C-alpha positions as CSV (number, residue, x, y, z in Angstrom):
1,M,15.5,6.6,-10.4
2,I,12.4,7.2,-8.6
3,L,11.7,7.3,-4.9
4,E,7.8,6.9,-3.6
5,H,6.8,7.3,-0.5
6,A,4.3,6.9,1.8
7,L,2.9,7.9,5.4
8,L,1.2,4.9,6.4
9,P,-1.7,6.2,9.2
10,V,-2.4,3.1,11.0
11,R,-4.9,1.9,13.8
12,R,-3.5,1.9,16.6
13,E,-5.7,-1.3,17.6
14,Q,-4.1,-3.2,14.6
15,I,-0.3,-2.5,15.1
16,S,0.5,-6.0,15.2
17,A,-1.7,-7.6,12.9
18,F,-0.2,-4.7,10.7
19,E,3.2,-5.5,11.1
20,R,2.6,-9.4,10.4
21,A,0.7,-8.4,6.9
22,M,4.0,-6.1,6.1
23,A,6.4,-8.9,6.6
24,Q,3.8,-11.0,4.3
25,A,3.5,-7.9,1.9
26,L,7.0,-6.8,1.6
27,P,8.6,-9.8,-0.4
28,I,5.1,-9.2,-2.8
29,I,6.7,-5.4,-3.6
30,R,10.3,-6.2,-3.5
31,R,10.0,-9.1,-5.8
32,Q,8.3,-6.4,-8.3
33,P,10.3,-5.6,-12.3
34,G,11.9,-2.2,-11.7
35,C,12.1,-2.6,-7.6
36,R,15.4,-1.5,-6.3
37,S,13.8,-1.6,-2.1
38,A,11.6,-1.3,0.2
39,Q,11.6,-0.6,3.3
40,V,9.3,-0.1,6.1
41,T,10.4,2.5,9.2
42,R,8.0,3.4,12.2
43,C,7.8,6.4,13.2
44,V,9.7,7.1,17.0
45,E,7.4,9.7,17.4
46,D,4.6,8.8,16.9
47,G,3.9,4.9,17.0
48,D,1.1,3.7,15.0
49,T,2.7,6.0,11.6
50,Y,4.6,3.9,9.4
51,L,7.1,5.2,6.0
52,L,7.0,3.7,3.3
53,L,9.9,4.0,1.0
54,V,10.4,1.8,-2.0
55,R,13.0,3.2,-4.8
56,W,11.7,1.9,-8.5
57,E,13.8,2.3,-11.6
58,H,11.0,3.9,-13.2
59,L,7.5,5.8,-11.9
60,E,5.5,2.8,-15.0
61,D,7.2,0.4,-12.4
62,H,5.0,1.4,-9.5
63,D,2.1,2.6,-11.7
64,P,1.0,1.4,-14.0
65,G,2.7,-1.8,-13.6
66,F,2.6,-3.2,-9.7
67,R,-0.5,-1.2,-9.3
68,G,-1.9,-3.5,-12.4
69,S,-0.8,-6.7,-12.0
70,T,-2.5,-9.5,-9.3
71,D,0.3,-9.3,-6.9
72,Y,-1.4,-5.9,-6.4
73,Q,-4.7,-7.3,-6.2
74,E,-2.5,-9.2,-2.8
75,W,-0.8,-6.2,-1.6
76,R,-3.7,-4.3,-0.5
77,A,-6.2,-7.5,0.4
78,L,-3.3,-8.1,3.3
79,L,-3.0,-4.1,3.9
80,H,-5.2,-1.6,2.9
81,R,-7.9,-2.1,6.2
82,F,-5.3,-1.4,8.8
83,Y,-5.5,2.3,7.0
84,D,-6.8,5.1,8.5
85,P,-7.0,7.3,7.1
86,F,-5.9,6.7,3.5
87,P,-1.8,7.2,2.7
88,V,-1.2,9.3,0.2
89,V,1.4,7.6,-1.9
90,Q,3.9,10.6,-3.5
91,H,6.8,10.3,-6.6
92,F,10.0,12.2,-6.1
93,A,12.9,11.7,-8.4
94,V,16.6,12.8,-7.9
95,V,17.5,16.3,-8.3
96,P,20.6,16.0,-10.9
97,E,22.8,18.7,-9.3
98,L,21.6,17.8,-5.7
99,E,22.7,14.5,-6.1
100,Q,25.7,12.9,-3.5
101,P,27.1,9.8,-3.4
102,D,26.2,8.1,0.7
103,P,29.6,9.6,3.0
104,P,31.7,6.7,3.8
105,G,31.4,5.2,8.0
106,P,28.5,3.3,10.0
107,G,25.9,5.7,8.3
108,L,22.5,7.3,10.7
109,G,22.6,6.7,14.8
110,S,26.2,6.6,15.0
111,A,27.6,8.6,17.5
112,G,30.6,10.0,15.9
């Protein structure tokens, strides 16, 4: 499993338009072969920064897979105009010795 991480610096005056475009774009990436999940969150401390996390089965599912597809051209047309500067995309692999299952319960944000 590969975790793609991209901090998305969005021009402040375009936040609403970006969120609308991202709502259209997420189904594009989620339907890609090898995509297990895709999530976008907004930074609490810096409201014009978003975090894109995509879980891929294999690195090749993202690149060259998705990035070489016609769907990527649509993704690009929807989103790339909002970034300043352009995001750095990084990929992370699980370190088997450090992997632990998620704890049972309500998860993050619970109050005890």
